[in-house]
ZADREN-535261 format. One line per field, with one value per atom (N, C-alpha, C): x, y, z; residue number from 0; residue in one letter; atom name. Coordinates in steps of 0.001 Angstrom, whole numbers, plus 500000, padded with zeros to 6 digits. Each point is the difference from the previous one (the first is absolute). Layout:
# residues N
east X  ...;
north Y  ...;
up Z  ...;
nr NUM  ...;
rest A  ...;
atom CA  ...;
This chain:
# residues 249
east 843314  500477  498899  498903  498912  499068  499928  499344  500812  501248  500735  499922  499854  499948  498583  499086  498490  500194  500618  499971  500995  501013  501057  499621  498993  499643  499028  500304  499099  498881  498781  498990  499784  500387  499946  498999  499396  499314  500806  501039  500957  501317  500296  501205  499788  500665  499976  501095  501193  501003  500765  499162  500255  499987  501263  500024  501040  499585  500717  501066  501147  501240  500127  498895  500102  499803  500326  499634  501041  501078  500839  501025  500346  500778  501620  500636  501556  500632  501364  500789  500027  499863  500042  498738  498906  498743  499033  500349  499218  499302  499177  499119  500129  499860  499834  498751  499968  498729  499051  498549  499186  499821  499381  499694  501060  501212  501343  500568  500082  500698  498980  499677  499180  500832  499392  500503  498772  500120  498807  500390  498923  500003  499972  500006  499810  498702  500543  499123  499322  500038  499490  498334  499723  498735  499055  500494  499305  498777  498844  498700  499962  499050  499852  499860  499153  499828  501323  500810  501350  500782  500146  500670  499533  498828  499655  500461  500010  500590  501346  500763  501450  500319  499058  500191  499700  499081  499573  501158  500821  500967  501335  499747  501027  501533  499868  501202  500285  501418  500471  500844  500514  500954  499660  499851  499893  501420  500657  501244  499797  500117  499555  501312  500097  501173  499848  498939  499726  501061  500139  500696  499215  500800  499499  498741  500116  498717  498881  500207  498832  499263  500837  499452  499291  500592  499324  498770  499902  498787  499040  500314  499036  500493  499587  500497  499374  500815  499357  498906  498955  498918  500245  501214  500354  500837  500405  500758  499276  500705  499333  499142  499795  499509  500428  499278  500612  500594  499640  500604  500841  500157  500715  500978  501343  501120  500121  500249  500317  501365  500737  501511  500166  500378  500257  501491  500081  501409  500378  499133  500437  500790  500583  500769  499209  500432  499171  500089  501043  500181  500131  499325  500281  501553  500480  501550  500022  498959  499929  498625  499658  498707  499142  498546  499067  500106  500323  499991  498850  498851  498648  499826  500537  499995  500704  501076  500744  499924  499268  499878  499637  499023  499415  500978  501093  501161  500741  499921  500802  499167  500758  499372  499369  500645  499492  499812  498839  499699  500065  499460  499894  501420  500832  501458  500792  499691  500610  499553  498562  499661  500477  500077  500765  501206  500977  501358  500116  499085  500152  499653  499026  499549  500971  500558  501072  501121  500465  501219  499397  498869  499598  499956  499479  499910  501555  500797  501434  500513  499495  500528  499206  498848  499164  500669  500522  500660  501082  500524  501076  499437  499017  499451  499334  499039  499311  500416  501356  500478  499791  500140  499611  498530  499153  498726  499681  500546  499822  500410  501340  500281  498954  499408  498916  498830  499624  498806  500459  501167  500567  499836  500432  500084  498586  498956  498538  499576  500433  499652  500854  501290  500653  499343  499299  499501  498436  499745  498785  498662  500269  498880  499372  498593  499174  500148  500431  500331  499073  499904  499739  501035  500489  501132  499165  500156  499179  500695  499712  500395  498720  500074  498636  499181  500794  499388  500027  500980  500207  500850  500589  500542  501495  500670  501410  500751  499878  500693  499675  498662  499348  500126  499986  500153  501500  500880  501383  500284  499460  500234  499311  498753  499377  500866  500432  500803  501164  500788  501076  499750  498934  499432  499684  499375  499553  501282  501027  501235  500648  500102  500729  499394  498761  499333  500198  500727  500180  499111  498968  499124  500756  499798  500812  499590  500975  499788  498873  499697  498845  498724  499869  498907  499764  501054  499981  499747  500538  499493  498446  499430  498543  499296  500640  499157  500296  501097  500296  498731  499961  499201  498573  499625  498419  499467  500994  499631  499018  500467  499242  498686  499584  498705  499051  500645  499330  499932  501294  500047  499055  499071  499348  500751  500576  500932  499217  498562  499173  500325  500261  500378  501362  500830  501311  500883  499333  500737  500062  501042  500010  499069  499501  499357  500530  499665  500650  500926  500127  501002  499528  500907  499381  499885  499252  499909  501321  501014  501137  500869  499929  500648  499428  498543  499264  500504  499889  500428  501493  500859  501256  500213  499009  500261  499264  498755  498898  500099  500548  500162  501194  499608  501193  500500  501306  500631  501074  500093  501152  501349  500156  501393  500321  498977  500437  500369  499301  500337  501370  500227  501281  501239  499581  501122  500539  499068  500351  501013  499534  500892  501263  499981  501313  500809  499556  500698  500804  499326  500494  501254  499771  500794  501293  499931  501172  500907  499596  500872  500184  499175  500120  499714  500851  499830  498565  499642  498806  499064  498640  499074  500408  500584  500416  501055  500868  501192  499363  499035  499439  499304  499202  499242  500955  501111  501036  500723  500402  500854  499289  498996  499040  499058  499225  498932  500395  501011  500316  499291  499492  499260  500954  500172  500923  499515  500665  499505  499125  500573  499014  498721  499922  498694  499190  500713  499078  499537  500720  499420  498985  500121  498879  498728  500149  498810  499238  500803  499431  499259  500706  499312  498639  499866  499007  498911  500335  498794  499799  500624  499828  499308  499016  499474  499960;
north 225444  501526  501008  499563  500840  500254  498964  500185  500854  500057  500781  501501  500227  501233  500518  499342  500269  500531  499311  500209  501141  500332  500860  501525  500649  501293  500063  500989  500431  500960  499690  500978  501298  501109  501188  501036  501017  500859  500998  500634  500884  499762  498797  499562  498741  499719  498993  498915  500336  499183  499536  499606  499826  498450  499419  498509  499197  498849  499073  499269  499992  499512  498390  499438  498745  498900  498800  498940  499570  500874  499850  498855  499151  498794  500432  499758  500168  498855  500013  499033  498803  499968  498794  499243  500417  499453  500673  500652  500775  501148  500821  500909  501283  501094  501387  499894  500498  499866  501156  499644  500831  501023  501237  500709  500835  499929  500594  501160  499901  501215  500312  501289  500469  501298  500044  501165  500694  501398  500879  501216  500593  501389  500946  501200  501025  499778  500194  499691  501437  501005  501203  499881  499059  499695  498892  499699  498884  500819  499422  500379  499542  500572  499527  498495  499400  498605  499292  500454  499516  499842  501247  500019  498958  499686  498809  498883  499627  498880  499747  501012  500069  499533  500514  499686  498583  499432  498641  498973  500534  499221  499952  500840  500027  500750  500817  500608  500995  500074  500893  501150  499783  501121  500073  501129  500526  500629  499211  500421  501009  501272  500997  500363  499599  500297  501170  500803  501116  501213  501039  501080  500967  500864  501138  500679  500351  500799  499167  498753  499067  499713  500028  499702  501271  501254  501180  500210  499784  500096  499111  498727  498921  499320  500528  499255  498795  499098  498577  500370  499104  499951  499347  499455  499140  500878  501165  500945  500297  499705  500174  498850  498965  498897  499549  499648  499500  498555  499308  498517  499905  500794  499728  501141  499603  501072  500162  501280  500293  500422  499176  500277  500753  501322  500643  499736  498943  499646  500502  500686  500620  501381  500381  501323  501135  500919  501086  501102  499810  500883  499027  500280  499199  500115  498896  500088  500968  500369  500965  500426  500897  500613  498803  500095  498976  499719  498851  499554  500418  499663  500126  501387  500973  501326  500443  499385  500243  499182  499031  498806  500488  500884  500364  500893  500352  500775  499205  498560  499110  499771  499721  499816  498566  499026  498520  499956  500385  499955  498484  499170  498556  499458  500296  499570  500580  501167  500873  499255  499548  499745  498535  499154  498718  500025  500848  500100  500684  500892  500579  498858  499218  498903  498972  499528  499019  500529  501043  500744  499830  500544  500209  498523  499004  498738  499409  500417  499344  500690  501310  500654  499775  499459  499775  499188  498894  499149  500604  501102  500778  501205  500738  501127  499740  498889  499512  499097  499642  498873  500278  501279  500267  499819  500336  499823  498309  499354  498554  499442  500650  499474  500077  501259  500383  499003  499863  498822  498637  499698  498561  500100  501046  500150  499869  500542  499853  498411  499467  498571  499147  500349  499330  500152  501060  500415  499175  499241  499423  500927  500921  500932  499459  500281  499863  501301  500012  501203  500032  501454  500144  500981  499772  500855  500625  501390  500577  501173  500540  501244  500718  500558  500607  498916  499441  498970  498550  499792  498593  499182  500808  499374  500030  501145  500075  499806  500999  499977  499029  499849  498829  498728  500011  498872  499202  500893  499404  499590  500856  499637  498683  499853  498656  498862  500274  499008  499457  501107  499541  499289  500327  499294  498595  499780  498599  499212  500608  499371  499675  500773  499913  498707  499731  498787  498866  500059  498774  499915  500824  500009  500053  499036  500012  501475  500507  501182  500109  498833  500047  500080  499442  500055  501473  500532  501377  500931  499792  500720  500025  498864  499780  500864  500116  500791  501543  500370  501236  500504  499059  500413  500001  499506  500121  501293  500958  501376  500393  499489  500212  499558  499047  499475  500744  500581  500514  501465  500759  501466  500701  501001  500935  501350  500598  501168  501332  499840  501053  501385  500067  501363  500667  499115  500770  500235  499619  500373  501624  500442  501488  500329  501068  500308  499892  499453  500010  498663  499314  498741  498942  499564  498987  498502  499168  498593  499310  500163  499355  500520  501245  500494  499707  499934  499520  498541  499324  498475  499954  500717  499879  500540  500929  500678  499190  499561  499525  498320  499487  498600  499290  498911  499365  499085  500148  499272  499097  498898  499151  500398  500914  500742  500999  500475  500787  499163  499092  499020  499275  499794  499108  501095  501200  501088  500106  500079  500018  498758  498886  498932  499947  500435  500271  500861  501116  500938  499336  499258  499295  499075  499192  499220  500613  501340  500696  500259  499941  500423  498854  498826  499132  498529  498856  498762  499480  500139  499335  501174  499472  500845  500028  498820  500142  500898  500056  501135  501410  500163  501340  500142  499102  500144  500311  499353  500129  501394  500239  501173  501317  499924  501219  500218  499142  500173  499840  499164  499798  498934  498991  498962  498799  499383  498862  498750  499029  498630  499415  500004  499637  500746  501341  500678  499524  499615  499499  498723  499177  498705  500117  501021  500073  500542  500861  500503  498760  499153  498923  499012  499899  499258  500622  501330  500739  500105  499946  500376  498876  498948  498797  498958  499140  498934  498685;
up 914687  499912  499782  499232  499604  501278  501032  501176  500805  500137  500641  499687  498600  499432  500404  499981  500603  501396  500872  501466  500191  499106  500377  500149  499275  499902  501182  500965  501117  499538  499979  499278  501151  499305  500764  499179  500620  499209  499257  500687  499433  499432  500138  499245  499149  498985  499097  499927  500674  499814  501424  501013  501131  500010  500327  499669  501125  500326  500860  499172  500588  499629  500241  500825  500478  498781  500339  499106  498938  499681  499119  500488  499099  500486  499937  501021  500179  499337  499753  499443  500742  501300  500857  500215  499175  500244  500795  501119  500830  499209  500488  499412  500984  499279  500890  500695  501346  500767  499390  500095  499613  501157  499696  501021  500882  499425  500796  499337  498501  499370  498795  499801  499051  499248  498688  499241  499441  499695  499666  499277  499404  499500  501193  499623  501049  501039  501396  501017  500296  499231  499964  499667  499176  499677  500713  501205  500746  500458  500039  500489  501352  500854  501520  499856  499254  499908  499710  498997  499884  501085  500797  501103  501177  499962  500871  499526  498553  499411  500414  499812  500226  501439  500990  501547  500009  499427  500085  499487  499035  499463  501016  500941  501138  499550  499036  499579  501045  500274  501049  499440  498723  499414  498580  499611  498569  499542  498924  499713  498814  499958  498932  499247  498754  499180  499203  499964  499300  500318  499083  500176  501057  500382  500989  499589  498492  499415  499982  499702  499852  501238  501099  501440  500512  499456  500422  499317  498705  499185  500068  500456  500200  501255  501179  501203  500192  500747  500154  501044  499975  500916  501214  500012  501180  501078  499394  500992  501282  501045  501317  500531  499212  500363  501316  501019  501404  499903  499166  499748  498874  499008  498717  499921  500030  499788  498596  499447  498663  500047  499242  499644  498778  500080  498605  499596  499119  499429  498751  499329  498733  500134  499089  500075  500184  500969  500120  498688  499432  498800  498765  498915  498743  499511  499643  499465  498725  499355  498786  499943  499001  499686  499660  500303  499622  498619  499580  498638  499189  500719  499198  499512  500888  499590  498800  499835  498907  498696  500084  498947  498585  500010  498779  499256  500555  499165  499093  500100  499381  498566  498957  498754  499894  500701  500101  501599  500436  501491  500385  499233  500372  500092  499201  500044  501195  500285  501140  501258  500180  501164  500242  498795  500430  500416  499316  500354  501514  500260  501434  501106  499680  500978  499973  498946  499924  500903  499910  500619  501583  500385  501341  500653  499253  500746  500276  499015  500223  501209  500305  501350  501172  499950  501093  501153  499550  500988  500897  499626  500592  500854  499112  500533  501340  499965  500985  501033  499970  500823  501533  500391  501425  500347  499105  500212  500052  499140  500029  501285  500566  501354  501177  499766  501096  499625  498918  499739  500673  499664  500501  501531  500641  501456  500700  499138  500515  499908  498906  499952  500921  500233  501042  501467  500120  501532  499904  498786  500079  499524  499532  499686  498770  499923  498626  499419  498641  499475  498663  499565  498623  499327  498796  499390  498929  499893  498754  499564  498832  499472  499528  498811  499326  499310  499087  499005  500654  500869  500631  498744  499155  498730  500064  499999  499952  501207  500895  501385  500824  500149  500839  499299  498665  499348  500010  499922  500088  501537  500879  501529  500210  499616  500062  499341  498784  499437  500905  500510  500615  501345  500574  501218  499695  498749  499586  499748  499246  499453  501313  501107  501168  500685  499837  500681  499060  498853  499337  498722  499833  498838  498648  499037  498811  499198  499198  499432  498890  499362  499037  500773  501105  500709  500543  500539  500347  498939  498843  498777  499909  499991  499747  500944  501326  501003  499678  499616  499558  499017  498874  498843  500275  501057  500394  500280  500124  500066  498796  498917  498719  499812  500900  500034  501160  500975  501024  500117  499806  500297  499110  500596  499415  500034  498957  500102  500249  499759  500494  499435  498848  499325  500109  500391  500544  498739  498639  498806  499684  499473  499741  498608  499853  498909  498741  498942  498649  500121  500889  500079  498872  499294  498857  500782  499389  500766  500188  498854  500183  501400  500038  501151  501345  500018  501270  500181  499032  500115  500651  499611  500437  501705  500165  501382  501029  499486  501069  500019  499260  499896  500728  500805  500505  498828  499670  498718  500388  499440  500339  499742  499000  499698  501259  500634  501076  501218  500259  501085  499834  498743  499694  500265  499573  500107  501506  500965  501405  500238  499927  500227  499131  498750  499405  500563  500560  500650  501293  500693  501069  499563  498788  499472  499498  499659  499491  501083  501266  501133  500927  500170  500851  499286  500401  499377  500212  501237  500448  500793  499917  500904  501314  500644  501367  500376  499021  500110  500024  499214  499817  501475  500397  501364  501204  499709  501259  500020  498738  500004  499672  499437  499462  501049  500201  500969  501534  500218  501402  500612  499136  500610  500066  501185  500166  499603  499826  499548  501223  501248  500987  500258  499517  499887  498787  498883  498805  500534  500430  500649  501007  501062  500848  499153  499106  499384  499231  499427  499338  501008  501329  500980  500573  499955  500506  498965  498717  498988  498980  500046  499366  500685  499259  500678  499151;
nr 0  0  0  1  1  1  2  2  2  3  3  3  4  4  4  5  5  5  6  6  6  7  7  7  8  8  8  9  9  9  10  10  10  11  11  11  12  12  12  13  13  13  14  14  14  15  15  15  16  16  16  17  17  17  18  18  18  19  19  19  20  20  20  21  21  21  22  22  22  23  23  23  24  24  24  25  25  25  26  26  26  27  27  27  28  28  28  29  29  29  30  30  30  31  31  31  32  32  32  33  33  33  34  34  34  35  35  35  36  36  36  37  37  37  38  38  38  39  39  39  40  40  40  41  41  41  42  42  42  43  43  43  44  44  44  45  45  45  46  46  46  47  47  47  48  48  48  49  49  49  50  50  50  51  51  51  52  52  52  53  53  53  54  54  54  55  55  55  56  56  56  57  57  57  58  58  58  59  59  59  60  60  60  61  61  61  62  62  62  63  63  63  64  64  64  65  65  65  66  66  66  67  67  67  68  68  68  69  69  69  70  70  70  71  71  71  72  72  72  73  73  73  74  74  74  75  75  75  76  76  76  77  77  77  78  78  78  79  79  79  80  80  80  81  81  81  82  82  82  83  83  83  84  84  84  85  85  85  86  86  86  87  87  87  88  88  88  89  89  89  90  90  90  91  91  91  92  92  92  93  93  93  94  94  94  95  95  95  96  96  96  97  97  97  98  98  98  99  99  99  100  100  100  101  101  101  102  102  102  103  103  103  104  104  104  105  105  105  106  106  106  107  107  107  108  108  108  109  109  109  110  110  110  111  111  111  112  112  112  113  113  113  114  114  114  115  115  115  116  116  116  117  117  117  118  118  118  119  119  119  120  120  120  121  121  121  122  122  122  123  123  123  124  124  124  125  125  125  126  126  126  127  127  127  128  128  128  129  129  129  130  130  130  131  131  131  132  132  132  133  133  133  134  134  134  135  135  135  136  136  136  137  137  137  138  138  138  139  139  139  140  140  140  141  141  141  142  142  142  143  143  143  144  144  144  145  145  145  146  146  146  147  147  147  148  148  148  149  149  149  150  150  150  151  151  151  152  152  152  153  153  153  154  154  154  155  155  155  156  156  156  157  157  157  158  158  158  159  159  159  160  160  160  161  161  161  162  162  162  163  163  163  164  164  164  165  165  165  166  166  166  167  167  167  168  168  168  169  169  169  170  170  170  171  171  171  172  172  172  173  173  173  174  174  174  175  175  175  176  176  176  177  177  177  178  178  178  179  179  179  180  180  180  181  181  181  182  182  182  183  183  183  184  184  184  185  185  185  186  186  186  187  187  187  188  188  188  189  189  189  190  190  190  191  191  191  192  192  192  193  193  193  194  194  194  195  195  195  196  196  196  197  197  197  198  198  198  199  199  199  200  200  200  201  201  201  202  202  202  203  203  203  204  204  204  205  205  205  206  206  206  207  207  207  208  208  208  209  209  209  210  210  210  211  211  211  212  212  212  213  213  213  214  214  214  215  215  215  216  216  216  217  217  217  218  218  218  219  219  219  220  220  220  221  221  221  222  222  222  223  223  223  224  224  224  225  225  225  226  226  226  227  227  227  228  228  228  229  229  229  230  230  230  231  231  231  232  232  232  233  233  233  234  234  234  235  235  235  236  236  236  237  237  237  238  238  238  239  239  239  240  240  240  241  241  241  242  242  242  243  243  243  244  244  244  245  245  245  246  246  246  247  247  247  248  248  248;
rest M  M  M  D  D  D  N  N  N  M  M  M  K  K  K  T  T  T  N  N  N  R  R  R  K  K  K  I  I  I  P  P  P  L  L  L  E  E  E  G  G  G  L  L  L  S  S  S  N  N  N  F  F  F  R  R  R  D  D  D  L  L  L  G  G  G  G  G  G  Y  Y  Y  E  E  E  A  A  A  G  G  G  D  D  D  G  G  G  R  R  R  S  S  S  V  V  V  K  K  K  W  W  W  G  G  G  R  R  R  I  I  I  F  F  F  R  R  R  S  S  S  D  D  D  T  T  T  L  L  L  S  S  S  S  S  S  L  L  L  S  S  S  D  D  D  N  N  N  D  D  D  I  I  I  R  R  R  T  T  T  V  V  V  E  E  E  K  K  K  L  L  L  G  G  G  I  I  I  S  S  S  T  T  T  A  A  A  C  C  C  D  D  D  L  L  L  R  R  R  Y  Y  Y  G  G  G  D  D  D  E  E  E  R  R  R  R  R  R  N  N  N  E  E  E  P  P  P  S  S  S  R  R  R  L  L  L  L  L  L  G  G  G  H  H  H  Q  Q  Q  D  D  D  I  I  I  E  E  E  V  V  V  L  L  L  E  E  E  L  L  L  G  G  G  F  F  F  D  D  D  E  E  E  R  R  R  P  P  P  G  G  G  E  E  E  S  S  S  F  F  F  L  L  L  D  D  D  S  S  S  L  L  L  M  M  M  E  E  E  F  F  F  E  E  E  D  D  D  A  A  A  A  A  A  D  D  D  A  A  A  A  A  A  Q  Q  Q  T  T  T  Y  Y  Y  L  L  L  L  L  L  D  D  D  N  N  N  Y  Y  Y  R  R  R  Q  Q  Q  Y  Y  Y  P  P  P  F  F  F  M  M  M  Y  Y  Y  A  A  A  Q  Q  Q  A  A  A  Y  Y  Y  R  R  R  Q  Q  Q  I  I  I  F  F  F  D  D  D  Q  Q  Q  L  L  L  L  L  L  D  D  D  G  G  G  K  K  K  R  R  R  I  I  I  V  V  V  I  I  I  H  H  H  C  C  C  T  T  T  A  A  A  G  G  G  K  K  K  D  D  D  R  R  R  A  A  A  G  G  G  L  L  L  A  A  A  S  S  S  A  A  A  L  L  L  V  V  V  L  L  L  R  R  R  T  T  T  L  L  L  G  G  G  V  V  V  R  R  R  K  K  K  E  E  E  I  I  I  V  V  V  L  L  L  S  S  S  D  D  D  Y  Y  Y  L  L  L  L  L  L  T  T  T  N  N  N  E  E  E  H  H  H  W  W  W  D  D  D  R  R  R  G  G  G  G  G  G  R  R  R  E  E  E  R  R  R  P  P  P  G  G  G  M  M  M  D  D  D  P  P  P  A  A  A  T  T  T  V  V  V  A  A  A  M  M  M  I  I  I  F  F  F  S  S  S  A  A  A  R  R  R  E  E  E  D  D  D  Y  Y  Y  F  F  F  R  R  R  S  S  S  A  A  A  F  F  F  D  D  D  G  G  G  I  I  I  A  A  A  E  E  E  R  R  R  Y  Y  Y  D  D  D  T  T  T  L  L  L  R  R  R  E  E  E  Y  Y  Y  L  L  L  T  T  T  H  H  H  E  E  E  V  V  V  G  G  G  L  L  L  S  S  S  E  E  E  P  P  P  E  E  E  R  R  R  T  T  T  Q  Q  Q  L  L  L  Q  Q  Q  H  H  H  M  M  M  Y  Y  Y  L  L  L  E  E  E;
atom N  CA  C  N  CA  C  N  CA  C  N  CA  C  N  CA  C  N  CA  C  N  CA  C  N  CA  C  N  CA  C  N  CA  C  N  CA  C  N  CA  C  N  CA  C  N  CA  C  N  CA  C  N  CA  C  N  CA  C  N  CA  C  N  CA  C  N  CA  C  N  CA  C  N  CA  C  N  CA  C  N  CA  C  N  CA  C  N  CA  C  N  CA  C  N  CA  C  N  CA  C  N  CA  C  N  CA  C  N  CA  C  N  CA  C  N  CA  C  N  CA  C  N  CA  C  N  CA  C  N  CA  C  N  CA  C  N  CA  C  N  CA  C  N  CA  C  N  CA  C  N  CA  C  N  CA  C  N  CA  C  N  CA  C  N  CA  C  N  CA  C  N  CA  C  N  CA  C  N  CA  C  N  CA  C  N  CA  C  N  CA  C  N  CA  C  N  CA  C  N  CA  C  N  CA  C  N  CA  C  N  CA  C  N  CA  C  N  CA  C  N  CA  C  N  CA  C  N  CA  C  N  CA  C  N  CA  C  N  CA  C  N  CA  C  N  CA  C  N  CA  C  N  CA  C  N  CA  C  N  CA  C  N  CA  C  N  CA  C  N  CA  C  N  CA  C  N  CA  C  N  CA  C  N  CA  C  N  CA  C  N  CA  C  N  CA  C  N  CA  C  N  CA  C  N  CA  C  N  CA  C  N  CA  C  N  CA  C  N  CA  C  N  CA  C  N  CA  C  N  CA  C  N  CA  C  N  CA  C  N  CA  C  N  CA  C  N  CA  C  N  CA  C  N  CA  C  N  CA  C  N  CA  C  N  CA  C  N  CA  C  N  CA  C  N  CA  C  N  CA  C  N  CA  C  N  CA  C  N  CA  C  N  CA  C  N  CA  C  N  CA  C  N  CA  C  N  CA  C  N  CA  C  N  CA  C  N  CA  C  N  CA  C  N  CA  C  N  CA  C  N  CA  C  N  CA  C  N  CA  C  N  CA  C  N  CA  C  N  CA  C  N  CA  C  N  CA  C  N  CA  C  N  CA  C  N  CA  C  N  CA  C  N  CA  C  N  CA  C  N  CA  C  N  CA  C  N  CA  C  N  CA  C  N  CA  C  N  CA  C  N  CA  C  N  CA  C  N  CA  C  N  CA  C  N  CA  C  N  CA  C  N  CA  C  N  CA  C  N  CA  C  N  CA  C  N  CA  C  N  CA  C  N  CA  C  N  CA  C  N  CA  C  N  CA  C  N  CA  C  N  CA  C  N  CA  C  N  CA  C  N  CA  C  N  CA  C  N  CA  C  N  CA  C  N  CA  C  N  CA  C  N  CA  C  N  CA  C  N  CA  C  N  CA  C  N  CA  C  N  CA  C  N  CA  C  N  CA  C  N  CA  C  N  CA  C  N  CA  C  N  CA  C  N  CA  C  N  CA  C  N  CA  C  N  CA  C  N  CA  C  N  CA  C  N  CA  C  N  CA  C  N  CA  C  N  CA  C  N  CA  C  N  CA  C  N  CA  C  N  CA  C  N  CA  C  N  CA  C  N  CA  C  N  CA  C  N  CA  C  N  CA  C  N  CA  C  N  CA  C  N  CA  C  N  CA  C  N  CA  C  N  CA  C  N  CA  C  N  CA  C  N  CA  C  N  CA  C  N  CA  C  N  CA  C  N  CA  C  N  CA  C  N  CA  C  N  CA  C  N  CA  C  N  CA  C  N  CA  C  N  CA  C  N  CA  C  N  CA  C  N  CA  C  N  CA  C  N  CA  C  N  CA  C  N  CA  C  N  CA  C  N  CA  C  N  CA  C  N  CA  C  N  CA  C  N  CA  C  N  CA  C  N  CA  C  N  CA  C  N  CA  C  N  CA  C  N  CA  C  N  CA  C  N  CA  C  N  CA  C  N  CA  C  N  CA  C  N  CA  C  N  CA  C  N  CA  C  N  CA  C;
């Protein structure tokens, strides 16, 4: 596992959380193929050398889960690339006002941040179901993809978790991948002025309780993950089997 963690991060100049999802063992003894599915923080920070590295990885689709204002303020450096398609899968408009902008109004900002993110994670599997369907479509087409948001933590983190779970990787292994963001992501001054350390930790850390909140949300509506994938995402059982055939070895 330690060796896999060493090999998992792709060294780039402008990004800190670009990782390969390969190598994780599925329940049937097979493992996820290396070099086929990646997850990352924002691709707006790619340097020219980084773009060449991404090209060498053979990635053909970047699945961008950021909101419209994030995409406008920090455009992906892969937009217009002749060989890499950028799929803008995030909402054009935020569901509400930017939470960071209003956070300091709360007496206990850390508690407010935790409550907000727990609720968000519980809703993500349903808010982003159509985006997940498009990600699975890319995989069913045999594309090498990178899934990303801004930090590569929340939106991309859960999307990556659902891909791994769909491939049959155990939840505790998927959790360990989700938590790797805490070792790699450099938030680069995204904190608001005056934000206390406890609040920073709640907002900018990958936390087990956030991860479990998402799957608790699924369990509240569906008896199994397969039922969720079938009825919410629209991924059929034959498609799930096909994905495992394509991406496990």
